[in-house]
C-alpha positions in Angstrom: 0.0 0.0 0.0 1.3 3.5 -0.7 2.5 5.7 2.1 0.0 8.3 3.4 2.2 11.4 3.2 -0.5 13.5 5.0 -0.6 11.3 8.0 3.2 11.1 8.1 3.4 14.9 8.1 0.9 15.2 10.9 2.9 12.6 12.8 6.0 14.7 12.4 4.1 17.8 13.6 2.9 15.9 16.6 6.3 14.7 17.5 7.9 18.1 17.2 5.1 19.7 19.3 5.3 17.0 21.9 9.1 17.6 22.2 8.5 21.4 22.6 5.9 20.8 25.3 8.2 18.4 27.1 10.7 21.2 27.2 8.2 23.5 28.9 7.2 20.8 31.3 10.9 20.3 32.1 11.3 24.0 32.9 8.2 24.1 35.0 9.1 21.0 37.1 12.7 22.2 37.5 11.3 25.5 38.9 9.2 23.6 41.4 12.3 21.5 42.4 14.5 24.5 42.7 12.2 27.0 44.5 9.5 24.9 46.1 9.4 23.2 49.4 7.1 20.4 48.2 9.9 17.9 47.7 11.5 18.4 51.1 8.1 18.4 52.9 6.9 15.3 51.1 10.1 13.5 51.9 9.9 14.3 55.6 6.2 13.4 55.8 7.0 10.1 54.1 9.8 9.4 56.5 7.7 10.3 59.5 4.8 8.2 58.3 7.1 5.2 57.8 8.4 5.5 61.3 4.9 5.7 62.7 3.6 2.6 60.8 6.7 0.5 61.6 6.3 1.4 65.3 2.6 0.4 65.1 3.4 -2.9 63.2 2.1 -1.6 59.9 3.7 -1.9 56.5 6.7 0.4 56.0 5.8 1.1 52.3 3.1 3.7 53.0 4.1 7.2 52.1 1.0 9.3 52.5 -0.8 10.3 55.7 -4.6 9.8 55.3 -6.6 12.8 56.5 -3.7 15.1 56.4 -4.9 18.7 56.8 -4.6 20.9 53.7 -1.8 23.3 53.5 -1.3 26.5 51.5 -0.1 25.8 48.0 2.7 28.2 46.9 3.6 29.4 43.4 6.3 26.8 42.8 3.9 24.0 43.5 1.2 25.5 41.2 3.8 25.8 38.5 4.8 22.2 39.2 1.2 21.1 38.7 1.1 23.0 35.4 4.3 21.1 34.5 2.6 17.8 35.3 -0.4 18.8 33.1 1.9 19.7 30.3 3.6 16.3 30.7 0.3 14.5 30.1 -0.5 16.7 27.2 2.9 16.1 25.6 2.5 12.3 26.2 -0.8 12.4 24.3 0.7 14.2 21.4 3.7 11.8 21.5 1.3 8.8 21.4 -0.6 10.5 18.5 2.7 10.8 16.6 3.3 7.1 17.0 -0.2 6.1 15.9 -0.3 8.4 12.9 3.1 7.1 11.8 1.8 3.6 12.0 -1.3 4.5 10.0 0.8 6.3 7.4 3.1 3.3 6.7 0.5 0.6 7.3 2.6 -1.4 9.7 3.9 -1.4 13.3 5.5 2.0 13.8 8.9 0.9 14.9 10.6 -0.3 11.7 13.6 2.1 11.9 15.6 3.8 14.5 13.6 7.0 14.4 10.4 5.2 15.1 12.0 2.9 17.6 13.4 5.9 19.6 10.0 7.7 19.4 8.3 4.7 20.9 10.9 4.0 23.6 10.9 7.6 24.9 7.1 7.5 25.0 7.3 4.3 27.2 9.7 6.1 29.5 7.3 9.0 29.9 4.3 6.7 30.4 6.2 4.8 33.1 6.9 8.0 34.9 3.3 9.1 34.8 2.4 5.8 36.4 5.1 6.4 39.1 3.6 9.8 39.8 0.4 8.1 40.9 2.2 5.9 43.3 4.9 8.2 44.8 5.1 11.9 45.7 7.8 12.6 43.2 6.2 15.1 40.8 9.0 17.7 41.5 11.5 15.2 40.1 9.9 15.1 36.7 12.5 17.5 35.2 15.2 15.0 35.9 13.4 12.3 34.0 12.5 14.7 31.2 16.1 15.8 30.7 17.4 12.6 29.1 14.1 12.1 27.3 14.2 15.6 25.7 17.9 15.0 24.7 17.1 11.7 23.2 14.1 13.0 21.4 16.1 15.8 19.9 18.8 13.4 18.7 16.1 11.1 17.4 14.3 13.8 15.5 17.5 15.3 13.9 20.3 12.7 13.5 18.1 9.6 13.2 15.0 11.0 11.5 13.8 8.8 8.6 11.0 9.6 6.2 8.0 7.3 6.2 8.7 4.3 4.0 8.1 0.6 3.9 10.5 -1.5 5.9 13.2 -3.5 4.2 12.5 -7.2 3.4 14.5 -8.4 6.4 12.0 -6.7 8.7 8.9 -7.8 7.0 8.1 -10.4 9.6 5.7 -10.8 12.6 8.8 -10.8 14.7 9.0 -7.1 14.1 5.9 -6.7 16.4 7.0 -9.2 19.0 10.7 -8.7 19.3 10.9 -4.9 18.8 7.9 -4.1 21.0 9.4 -6.1 23.9 12.7 -4.3 23.4 10.9 -0.9 23.3 9.0 -1.6 26.5 12.1 -2.9 28.4 14.4 -0.1 27.2 11.8 2.6 27.9 11.1 1.5 31.4 14.8 1.1 32.2 15.3 4.8 31.8 13.2 5.4 35.0 15.3 3.3 37.4 18.4 4.9 35.9 17.3 8.4 36.8 16.0 7.2 40.2 19.4 5.6 41.0 21.3 8.7 40.1 19.1 10.7 42.5 19.5 8.0 45.1 23.3 8.6 45.1 22.7 12.4 45.7 20.3 11.7 48.5 22.4 9.1 50.1 25.5 11.3 50.0 23.5 14.1 51.7 22.2 11.7 54.4 25.8 10.5 55.1 27.1 14.0 55.2 24.5 16.8 55.5 27.1 19.3 54.2 27.1 17.7 50.8 24.3 18.9 48.5 22.9 20.9 51.4 20.3 22.7 49.2 19.6 19.9 46.7 19.6 16.8 48.9 16.8 17.7 51.4 14.4 18.3 48.5 14.7 14.8 47.2 12.5 12.0 48.5 14.0 9.6 51.0 16.6 7.2 49.8 14.2 4.4 50.5 11.6 5.8 48.2 14.1 6.3 45.4 15.4 2.8 45.9 11.9 1.3 45.7 11.2 3.2 42.5 14.4 1.9 41.0 13.8 -1.7 42.1 10.1 -2.0 41.2 10.6 -0.6 37.7 13.7 -2.7 37.1 12.0 -5.9 38.2 9.1 -5.1 35.8 11.3 -4.2 32.8 13.8 -7.1 33.1 11.6 -10.0 32.1 10.1 -8.0 29.2 13.6 -7.1 28.1 14.7 -10.8 28.5 11.8 -11.9 26.3 12.8 -9.4 23.7 16.4 -10.6 23.6 15.3 -14.3 23.3 12.8 -13.4 20.5 15.6 -11.5 18.7 17.8 -14.6 18.8 15.0 -16.7 17.3 14.4 -14.1 14.6 18.1 -13.9 13.9 18.3 -17.6 13.4 15.4 -17.5 10.9 16.7 -14.4 9.0 20.5 -14.9 9.2 21.0 -18.5 10.0 22.4 -18.0 13.5 21.0 -17.2 16.9 23.8 -14.8 17.9 26.5 -13.0 15.9 28.0 -10.4 18.3 26.7 -7.6 16.3 27.4 -4.3 18.1 23.7 -3.8 19.0 23.4 -7.4 20.2 26.6 -7.1 22.2 25.6 -4.0 24.1 22.1 -5.4 24.7 23.7 -8.5 26.2 26.0 -6.3 28.4 22.9 -4.4 29.6 21.1 -7.7 30.3 24.0 -9.0 32.3 24.2 -5.8 34.4 20.5 -5.8 35.2 20.6 -9.5 36.0 23.5 -8.8 38.4 21.5 -6.0 40.0 18.5 -8.2 40.7 20.6 -11.2 41.7 22.7 -9.2 44.1 19.6 -7.8 45.8 17.9 -11.2 46.0 20.8 -13.3 47.2 23.4 -11.0 48.7 21.0 -8.4 50.0 22.8 -5.6 48.2 21.0 -2.3 48.6 22.1 1.3 48.8 25.0 2.7 46.8 26.3 -0.5 45.4 22.9 -1.5 43.9 22.4 2.0 42.6 25.8 2.1 40.9 25.0 -1.2 39.1 21.7 0.1 38.0 23.3 3.3 36.6 25.8 1.2 34.6 22.8 -0.7 33.1 21.1 2.7 32.4 24.2 3.9 30.6 24.4 0.8 28.5 20.7 1.1 27.6 21.0 4.7 26.5 24.2 3.9 24.6 22.5 1.0 22.8 19.3 3.0 22.2 20.9 5.7 20.1 24.7 6.0 20.0 25.5 2.5 18.7 23.6 3.4 15.5 25.5 6.7 15.3 29.0 5.4 15.6 29.0 1.8 14.5 27.7 -0.4 11.7 26.4 -3.9 11.8 23.6 -6.2 11.0 21.1 -3.9 12.7 22.2 -0.9 10.7 19.3 -1.3 8.2 17.1 -0.2 11.1 18.4 3.3 10.5 16.5 3.8 7.3 
């Protein structure tokens, strides 16, 4: 079927607009983080509530005090709420761009690196929106949006590809199964990476209040950041594992071997090993805190490198995905 150029153009417009609104949401939420007291107060309320529940024999995971009296909302928090609203609006436009791209090309909209990056960054944002409903971390949104905006800019400039049919090697049902699993796993992995970086800042401040004296207290407790990192990683890892296994099956069907140490395969395997080590160390050795956060950050770095930069600096069997 011929490419629908009109829908493709509208998809590009939606993507560009979503990126611009993400930038606004980034600025608004960083303003709340920098000038608002919400982060510090939410963290202290969370810590106090955990102490009360543990003392009463309740679960230590509760973070909100039911029936808490309302308090005055300052300008930074109002701007933060506007940033959260902009985040949702941009996510809707982001999703619209993906759907229109798929309708324009009459296939799953992740047949090249531009489409893959567009879908992966959307999953990262969607994951964060879900996190916002579970934890009082709205003021941290800017830290998640920073890598998302950077990656979307790189994706829309260096990796942009006009709408076109996929190459014969990708004309398979495995495109839907393997690539969608890789998208979900990689997108969700961006969230624990950011949470682990912030964990190190908070932990350093807890160990020495003189370090990051202005920034550290506005972060949630180290326990909250650790739980965000762990819960998102434990969700993404089996999905990512499924994607890697499906990729091996597809490779055997397409290229006659399950594994060829292609650059993208190699970095994906490195990331898988790092995340497996993170979950294994927590489950068996009880590793928590800084060591676990550092492992997660290494996995985050490998994921981002594999997501975009492998295709910018290397060539391999996956290079056809660039166009």
